[in-house]
N, C-alpha and C positions, 0 to 999 in steps of 0.2 A: 537545342542548346547550341552554344558555341561550340566551334572546333575546340579540341583539347590539343590537337597538335598541328605545328605548323603548315601551309602547304610550300614544298621545297621545289625548285625548279627541277624539271626533268636534267637541266644542265649540271645538277649537282646530286642528281640521286640516278646514277648511270649504273648503278649497278646492283638492284635487288631492293634498294631502299623505295617503300610504297610512294608513289605521287599523290595519291590521295588524302582528304582527310578522314581520321579516324573520329566519329561520333560516337558519342553516348549511345545512342539510341541504336546503334547497331552492336551494344554489348548486350548479350543475354544478361539479366540481372540474376547470376545465381550467387553463392556464398563468395565465390573466389573473384569475382570481377568488379572493375573500379568503378564508380561513378565521379563525376566533378566534385565530389567533396572528399574523394578517397586519392584521388589524382593529386599529389603536391608537386609544388617548382622543385622542393630540394631534392626529389626523385630524380627529376630530370636534370638539374645542378650536378649533380654529382656522379650521373653517368657519363654527362659530359666530361669532367674535370677526371674522372679516373678512366676515360676512354683515352683522353689525349696522353696517358702515360705511355701508351704504344705496346699493344701486346708483341710477343717474339717475333710472330709472324712481319708486322710491317715494321719494326724497330731496327730488325736485322736489315730490313729494304731500305729505310729513310734514314733512318740515325747513323748506322752502321757506312751502310754503302756510301749513301750521298753525301749527308753533313759532315760526317768525320772526315771523310775521303775529300771532299770540297774545301775544308778547313784547315786541312792538313795536320789533322791532329794524329792521324797515322800513316803508315804506309800502305797505299791499297792504287793498282792501277784500273782505275774506272771511270768514274764521271770526270775526273783532272783529266783525263784525255779523251773529253768528249764523248764517252760512252754511256748511255743508259738503258734501262729496259720500260717497254709501253706498261707491260704486266706490272710493274713497282708502280709507276705512275698513276695507272688506271686504281691500282688497290689503297692507294693514300687517298687519291679522289673519293672512292668510297669510304673511306673512315673518315675524314675530317668532314666528309657531307652530315656524316651522323652525328659526330661532337658538335658540329653548329646547329644542327635538329634539335638535339637535346639541350642546349642553350639557350633557343631563339624558344623551345617550347615550355622552358621555366620562366621564360618571360611572358608568355599569352597565359599561361596556367595561372602565375600571379595577378595577370591584369584580370584575369574570369574570376577569381576570387576576391578580388577588390569589388568587383561588379555585383554578383550572387551575396555577398556577405557572410562567406565563407572563410574570410582570410583570417589567418593567425597575427598577433602583434608584430612578429617578424616578417611578414609579407612582402612587404613594399621594398625593405632592404634586399631580402633575398632578389627582388626582380631586378635592382640596379648591380648587385654584385654579379647576376646572370650577366647585365651588360659590359660589364668591365673584362670578365672573362670570355666573351663572346669575341669583343676587340683582338683580344690577344690569339684565338684561333683563326681571325681574320687576318691578322698579320702574318701568321706561319703561314694561309694560304695564300696571300698575296705576294709574300716575300720569296716564295717556292716558284709559284707559277707567273704571278704578273697581276694582268689586268682579273678583274673577278666582278659578281654579281653583289652590289650593295643592296639592293631590293630583296634579294632574294633570303637575304638575313631578318627581313622584318616581315616574313610570310606571305610574299605575293610575287606573281612571276617577273623574272627579272632579265634585263640587258644586261650585259657587261660594262662594268665602268674602267676608263683609266684609274694605271696606281696611283695617279696624283688623287682622285678624285675619292678612291679607296682611302688612303692615307688620310684626308681632310676630315672624310666622315669619322675616320676613327678615332680622331687628336678631339673631335667635338665630342664623340662618346666620352672620350677618357676626364671632358672638361667638366660635365655635365653630371654624369652617373654618382661619380663620391662624392657632391655636394647634397646628393637626395640620399644619404647615408643616415641614420639618425643610433649615434654612438650609444646611447641610453636604453636602447631595448636590448633585451638581454637574446641573445642566440642560442643557448645552451641548449635547449630542449631538441634541437636538429643537428647541433656540433659535429654528430658522428656522419652527416653526408655533406662534410665538408673537410676532404683531404687534406686540403692544404694550410688552412687557416683555424679549421672548428668555428667559422663565422665569428671572428673575432673582428667585426666593423675596422677598426683602427688600422689593422695590418692591411685590408682589402682597401681601404684609401691610399694607403702609402704604396700599397702594388698598383693600384692605378696613376697616381703620381709616377713612380717611377716607370711605368710603361709609357707615361706620355714623354718623357724625356728620352726615351729610346729613340719612340718614333718621332720625336722632333729632331733629335741628332740625324736620326737618317735623311732628313732633307737637308741639311748643313750644305751640301755641294749644291744641290739644285735650285734649292728655295731658303736660302738662309734668311730671309726677312721672316717668313711663316717659321722656320725653327726657333729664332730664336726666341719670337714671340712665345711660343709656345710651350718653350723651354722653361722661361722664366716666368711663364703664369702656374707649371708645375711644382715650381717652388715656393709658391706663396704660401706661406704658412708653416714651412719646412717639414712638411710630411710626405717622408721619402724613406726608402727601406734602407736603414744608414746601421744596421747592426744584423749578425747573423740569426739574431733569432726572428728577425723580422724578415727573413728568407721564403721567398716564394720556393717551397719544396714540399713535395709528395713523399712519403716514405713507400719505398719499393719491400715486395715479397716473392721469395721464391715461388715457380708455381710454372703454368703457362696462361697467363691474364695479362690483363694491361698494366696489375702492377710490379710484372716481373720487369726485373732489370734492364733497361733498353742496351746494355752492352753484354747481357748474360751468355750469349751462345759462344761456347768452348771454340768452337773450330772458326770464330775469327779472331785471328790472333793481336792485329791492334798492335802492331810492332813503330815504335820508334821511327817516325817521318824524318828526312833530311832536313824539312824547314823547322821543325821544333830543335832539332838537334843544333844546327846552326845559329839559332836563340839562344839556347840553353849553355854552350860551350863557353866559359869565359863571362857571363854576365854576372855582375855582382862581387866578382873576384875572391870567390869563399872557395877556398881548397878542400880540393875532394879527399885529401887525408884528414881533414877535419869531420870531415861529415859519416865516417865509417870508424868502427872499434874494431872489428876482423883484423890482425896482423896481414892476413894473406892479399886482402883485398887491397889493404892501405902499401903494400909492396907493388901491387899493380900500376900504383899513379905513375905517371910519364913526368916528366920536366915540361917546364912551359913550353907551349908552342910544337912541342913532339908530334907529328902526324903520323907516325909509325912506318909502315911499310908502301911503298909506292908500288901501285897494280898496273902501269898503264896500259898493259896489253891485255889484261882481266877485268878491269872498270870502266864501265862507260866513263868518257871526260868530255861528252857532249852535250852538255848542259851549264849553267849557270852556277852550280852549285859550287861554292868554295872549297867542302871538303873533300870533291868528289876523286876517285883515283887510287884513296889509300886507305891502308887497314889498320886501326891501332889498336898494336896487341896488348892493352892496358885499359886506364882510365884517364880522361882531361885532368889537366893539372887541377883547374879551377872550373866550378859547374854551378849553375844556379841550382839553391838549396833545394827547390820543389822538384828539380829532373828526376833525385833518386829517389821520391817517395810517389811518383806519378809512375815509373816504369821500374821495371827490377833487372838486375844484371844477370846475364847469363850465367847459370852454373851456381847464383847464391843460392841455394836451396832451404839454406837454412832461416830464409828470410820468410817471416811468417805471410807475407804478400806475394811469395813467388807464386807464379801461375804453375799449378800443379802439370797440367798439360803439355807445359814446355818441357819437362823432363820426357816426354816421348822421345824427342829429338835433342837429346841432353847437350848442354855445350860444353861437355868435357870430352864429345867423339871429335874426333880428326876430320876436318874438312879438307879434301884433296882437291887441288885440283890438275889440269893437266900436264903440269910437269912432275917433280918429285917431291915437293915440300910441302907440309900442312900448316892447318891454321887451328889454333886451339882456343876456341870462343870464350871459354872459362873467364869470367872478372874481366870483360873486355865490352867496350862501347862503341856500336858503329852502328851508322845509321846509311842507307845509300837511297840516291834522288830516283823516281820512278821514271815510267816512260820504256822507250826499247835500248834493250842491250845488245840485240842482233846477236853474233855468235858468242860474244864476250858473256853473256848471259848461261851460258851451260859449260863456261872452262872453270868457275869455282860454285859449287853450290854452297851459296850462303844468304844471296839476297832475297828476302821474303820470308826466311827459315825460322819458324818459332822456336826459340830456346836459342838461337843463336845469334839474335840480336836481343837488345832493350824491349822488352814487352808491354803493356798496361799493366800495371798491377791487380792482381787479383780479387780485391775488395770491392772493387767497380764490377767484377762478374757474377757475385755472388746473390744479388738482390738484396742485400743487408744497407745498402745507403739510401740518402734520402735525395731524391732526383730533383735537381734545380732547373728553375724555370727563369729565375731573378735574383741575385746575392746582391749583396753589400756593397761589395766590392765595385760591383758594377756602378752602381749609383756615384760612388766617389771619381773612377773613372768619365763618367760623363759630365760629371761636374767640372773634372779637370779641364777637358776638352772646351766646354764652355765658357769656363774662367780663361782658357788661353783665347780662345773668340771675340772676347773679350763683354760676353754677356754677363749680365748681373747675376750672381751667384751666393751663397753664404759661407764658403769659403775660396780660398786663393788656388789657383791651379796648383801651384805645389802642394800647399796642404792636402788637397783633395786627392792627388796623386799619390804621396806617400800614404795618407790614409787607407788609400784602397789597396796599395801593398801591405800593408799592415791589416788589413782583412784576411787577405787571401793567404798570407803567411801562418795566420792563426788559423786557418783552414786546414793546411798543412803539418802545421805543429811544427814549425821553425822558425819560432820568434827569435830563439838563440842568436838567430844572424840577424834579424833586423835591420840594426844599428849599422854594422860595418855594410851591410848589403846596400842602403840607403846612399851611402857617400862613395861609393865605389866610381871610379872613372875610368877603369878598363874596359875595354871593347867586345864584345863578342864577335863570332865570325862572319858578322853581318855590319859592324862598325856602330853599334850601339851599346851606350853605355848606361849604368841606372841613374847616378846621381842630376838630378834634375837641372842644375844649376852648370852641369858639366854640358855644354853645348860646342864643344870643338869639334872640329870633322877629326874622323879619321885619317892618317897618310892613306894614299891610294892602296897599297898594299904591306903586308908583314912578312916577315923572315918565319919560316918553318923549318924545320929539320927531318929526314926522314932516313929509311935505307930503301936502295933499290931491290925490288923482289928479283931480278935476274941476275944483277951482278953482286949482288951482297954490299955494296959501296956505301957509304953513310956520306950524304950531303945535306945541302940546304938550296932552299926555294925561296922564291917572293910570291906569294899566293894573294891576288888581288881582293879588297873587299867587292861584293857584287855589286853594279849597278841596279839600283832598281830603277829604272826609268819610265814607270807609271806614275812613280811619283816624284816630284819637280826634277822630271828628267832626268834621277839619277844624280843630281847634283849633292844631295842632301843624306845623310845615314844617320845622322843622329842629334837631331832637331825635336824641341818638345812635344811637338806633337807626334812624332816617332816611338819618343818613348814611353807615353801614354797609352798609345795603341799596340805597343810591346809589352806591358804588363798589362792590360786587359786581354789581349790573346792568351798570355802564360795563363792568366786566372781563367779564362772560359773554359780551359780543359778540367774534368771531360764531358762537363754535361752543356754547356753552353756553345756548341758548336756550331749553330746555323747562327748564332750571331757574331762567332769570330769569322763566318764567313761572309755574312752583312757588312761586316767594317772592312774586310778584305776588297769586296767589291765596290763599297762607297770610296775609298782611298788608295788602295792598293797597297794598302798596310796590314801589318809586317809584309817584309820582304817574302815572298815564295820563289823559289825556284822554279825554273823550268822543267816540266819532264826531258829527260833524256831522248836523244835521238841520234842513236847510231844506224837507225833504218827509219824510214820515213814512219810515220804513223796516219793511217787510214781513216781515223776518225776526227783528225786535225792538219788538215793540209798547210793550214799557216804557219805550221813552227816548219821548219825547213834549216836545212844543215848551213844554211847562210844566214840566221837571224836568231839561232838559239841563245847569244851569250846575253840580249836587252830583253825587257820585257813588252807584252803588250797585252791591253787590255784581254782580248779574244784568245791569250793562251790559256785563261783561266775559266770555268765554267761559270757561268752567270745566272742560270735558272734550271727549272724543269721543265721539259718541252709537257704540253697539255695531252692526255692521253685518248688515244684512237675514239676509246668509247664516248668520249666528250662531244668528239667530232660526228661521230656515228648517228649520235642521239641528239644532237644540235647543232646543225650546219652554219645556221644563219649566227647564233652566237658565237660560235668556234670563230666563224669569220668575221665577226666583229671585234674578237679578243684579241686575233692576230693581228687585224689592223692597227689597233692600240699598241701592239708592240712595238711598231714601227717598220721601217724597211727591211731589216734584216728576218722578221718574222718571226716562225713559231721554231728557235733552233736554240739550244745549247749555249752558243757565244752571245746571244743577245742579251744587250744589259739592261736591266730595268729602269723605268724613268728616275729614281735616285741614283743610280750607281753612277762610277766614271764610265764615259761614253767612250773614249780613245786614249 
């Protein structure tokens, strides 16, 4: 009989998955054994989709420590400083191998059934759905590590292929597979085996086309002709994910299995990052006082550009974070309305989305520094740059303290949401960027940009602020506004007011808008592409961290501040006391290193893969083929 499970190379099966084939002849035919008529493609596909939700073990390592940290969706010192863990990398390598093995097995079993006459009416559709899903998994693999084996996904022993070849293969699959789906065939009989769409074929076609748009846009800087051709072709027929009902998402559930929420571990504080803070503050011109009903919170809203108290001797000031060195004893005057929905206020325990574990370090506790004054963090909004603070890190026990800074709201920790893999707003921001580049699209860049904002505002239930927000010309702390037609660049700096922590004297100062030197040499802060990617970045929180990281690798957008460097960082010697005011590509993680288990298992393929990465080799700082190189 034919094989039921694929031969997957030892290069992808380095931690215990069998490299041999499972044959039906090897199964004892007792009442519980499976034969080729009982093994069904939907079982394998279901296992692949469910597995890729990531159980708490791998989710904490990949989603939280790596993706969310690299995307600056929270504040954590880890991969952003060039640190990783070979064990984490090996675990993910093993997990994604299993997911790919299951997707590949679904395709093989469907082919077997088509040949031996045991296929159901929906069999061929299941095969092509598995092909579409396999592309997603391949994109996850190559966007994390780089070169990967195309042939292994076809069930033969592979050699590793370049990132370019992997992308061309994925795009070809996405061009072909959805055209083979027959939407007149019912999938209701097996819908329980598709946690995303219940085998509604039209939605799988939309997902395939939207994924093709995503992957095509990934090539926009390195291979623009191919990117344009593939993107435009994906939009033929206008079948893409265009509403929330079509989002590719899977329902989380509480427990300890792959459906458990990817951000559910209570010890991961997931505190507001300086990156997100500088983007949120002032963006859209919506007053904080208009976003709360509690009079005690409203009383804590500060005047425009009030930065609070200046602590230059206690906080790091060796970064290009425009907010560094200050502590705000209240709320910014204006704020993107999604910020207060995504992050809780310290001490706001009446908020049903307040993180219960934050009460362990209650915001009402006074936090003492080495002098005599205290900081009461209740109803305050502060975010601090990562990196090394040297001796300053011990003088105020504040940075990284759960409950004393805004943290991710509780609903994303309780395994009650739908984990999103592709959402309608991303489709529109991709179309906006494509239109801006002059590609053929069904909407103008402005219309698609505003539609993307509208879709994400609906997700966060803040549509009451939508009209005012879209027309706002006010800048956030990195010099970007919302209004699409407002492309006037900000002045080089803006005036703030503060109180000196050591003298008590109030004063004013000029704070420079940061210069994002990896995007147009830092000369541009408010052009249309920056607006599109800024909105796409905000909308990517919290489930699309990998995509946010990929956009930053591709474009250098939005602005990410450098880690603070009060003392050298051993894992990133390229960042020094003399260059921290400017951005460089190698100040930001670009990929994961291949696990040592791969190298030990298959030295020849490891050497080939590393050679395909280029002269910088198997390093975190090595850009992938499609990313900015310098």
